[in-house]
C-alpha positions as CSV (number, residue, x, y, z in Angstrom):
1,M,-51.1,-24.5,0.2
2,V,-47.7,-26.2,0.5
3,A,-46.5,-24.7,-2.8
4,G,-47.5,-21.2,-1.7
5,S,-45.6,-21.4,1.6
6,L,-42.6,-22.9,-0.2
7,A,-42.6,-20.0,-2.6
8,A,-42.9,-17.5,0.3
9,V,-40.0,-19.1,2.1
10,T,-37.9,-19.0,-1.1
11,V,-38.6,-15.3,-1.6
12,V,-37.7,-14.5,2.0
13,A,-34.5,-16.5,1.7
14,L,-33.5,-14.8,-1.5
15,T,-34.3,-11.4,0.0
16,F,-32.1,-12.1,3.0
17,A,-29.3,-13.5,0.8
18,T,-29.5,-10.4,-1.4
19,L,-29.4,-8.0,1.6
20,F,-26.5,-10.0,3.1
21,M,-24.5,-9.8,-0.2
22,G,-25.3,-6.1,-0.4
23,V,-24.0,-5.4,3.1
24,V,-20.8,-7.5,2.5
25,G,-20.2,-5.7,-0.8
26,F,-20.7,-2.3,0.9
27,L,-18.2,-3.2,3.6
28,V,-15.6,-4.5,1.1
29,V,-15.9,-1.2,-0.9
30,L,-15.7,0.8,2.3
31,V,-12.5,-0.9,3.4
32,F,-11.0,-0.5,0.0
33,V,-11.8,3.2,-0.1
34,L,-10.7,3.8,3.5
35,G,-7.3,2.1,2.8
36,L,-6.7,4.0,-0.5
37,P,-4.6,6.8,1.0
38,G,-2.3,4.3,2.8
39,R,-1.8,2.1,-0.3
40,I,-1.0,5.3,-2.4
41,A,1.5,6.4,0.2
42,I,3.2,3.0,0.4
43,A,3.4,2.8,-3.4
44,R,5.0,6.3,-3.6
45,R,7.4,5.3,-0.7
46,H,6.2,8.1,1.4
47,P,8.3,8.4,4.6
48,D,5.1,8.7,6.7
49,A,3.2,5.9,4.9
50,D,2.2,4.2,8.2
51,A,0.7,7.4,9.6
52,V,-1.1,8.1,6.3
53,R,-2.5,4.5,6.3
54,L,-3.7,4.8,9.9
55,M,-5.3,8.2,9.3
56,G,-7.0,6.9,6.2
57,L,-8.5,3.9,8.1
58,V,-9.6,6.0,11.0
59,G,-11.2,8.4,8.5
60,F,-14.5,6.6,8.8
61,L,-15.2,8.7,11.9
62,A,-15.4,11.9,9.7
63,V,-14.7,12.7,6.1
64,V,-12.1,15.4,6.8
65,P,-9.3,13.1,8.2
66,W,-9.7,10.8,5.2
67,V,-9.4,13.7,2.7
68,Q,-6.3,15.0,4.6
69,A,-4.8,11.5,4.5
70,L,-5.4,11.4,0.7
71,I,-3.8,14.8,0.2
72,W,-0.9,13.8,2.5
73,A,-0.3,10.6,0.4
74,F,0.3,12.6,-2.7
75,K,2.3,15.4,-1.0
76,P,5.9,15.5,-2.4
77,T,8.6,15.2,0.2
78,N,12.4,15.5,0.1
79,V,12.8,13.3,3.2
80,I,14.3,9.9,2.3
81,D,12.7,6.9,3.9
82,I,15.8,4.8,4.8
83,R,13.6,1.6,5.1
84,H,13.5,1.5,1.3
85,F,17.1,2.2,0.4
86,P,18.5,0.4,-2.7
87,K,21.1,-2.2,-1.8
88,E,23.9,-0.2,-3.4
89,E,23.0,2.9,-1.4
90,Q,22.9,0.9,1.8
91,Q,26.4,-0.5,1.0
92,S,27.6,3.0,0.4
93,V,26.2,4.3,3.7
94,D,27.8,1.3,5.5
95,H,31.2,2.1,3.9
96,M,31.0,5.7,4.9
97,L,30.0,4.8,8.5
98,T,33.0,2.4,8.8
99,Q,35.3,5.2,7.5
100,L,33.9,7.6,10.1
101,A,34.3,4.9,12.8
102,D,38.0,4.4,12.0
103,G,38.8,7.8,13.4
104,P,40.2,11.1,12.1
105,S,43.8,9.9,11.9
106,S,43.3,7.7,8.9
107,R,41.0,10.1,7.1
108,K,42.2,12.7,4.6
109,I,40.7,16.1,5.2
110,G,42.0,18.1,2.3
111,V,44.4,18.5,-0.6
112,D,47.2,21.1,-0.6
113,Q,49.0,21.6,-3.9
114,G,48.6,18.0,-5.0
115,H,49.7,16.4,-1.8
116,A,47.2,14.8,0.5
117,R,47.0,16.2,3.9
118,T,45.9,14.3,7.0
119,D,45.0,15.7,10.4
120,K,48.0,14.1,12.1
121,H,50.2,16.8,13.6
122,T,53.9,16.1,13.4
């Protein structure tokens, strides 16, 4: 009788362990799939990657927002995300900003027959 009840307890414990692992596995796959549009947008350096990520994660409420987030992640854009500038580009932008901050008197605005012309009026 003890061996029969031990076998029953073992079967019940294995059943619960299997169900628990199944639920955990399902949740891991669900989180992976829901986060897919955001990871794609971040990898493609999409300027709206944060919004795509959020829309993909909230997509569990309905399928349509998740599909829209996936399409949005692959959408080509000509907007440059300045958070991911290369160092050389950032240095070039900083140099141009300092030139603009110096004022118009030190900046050359055109070339007239080989001579540089400035906007100083004499």
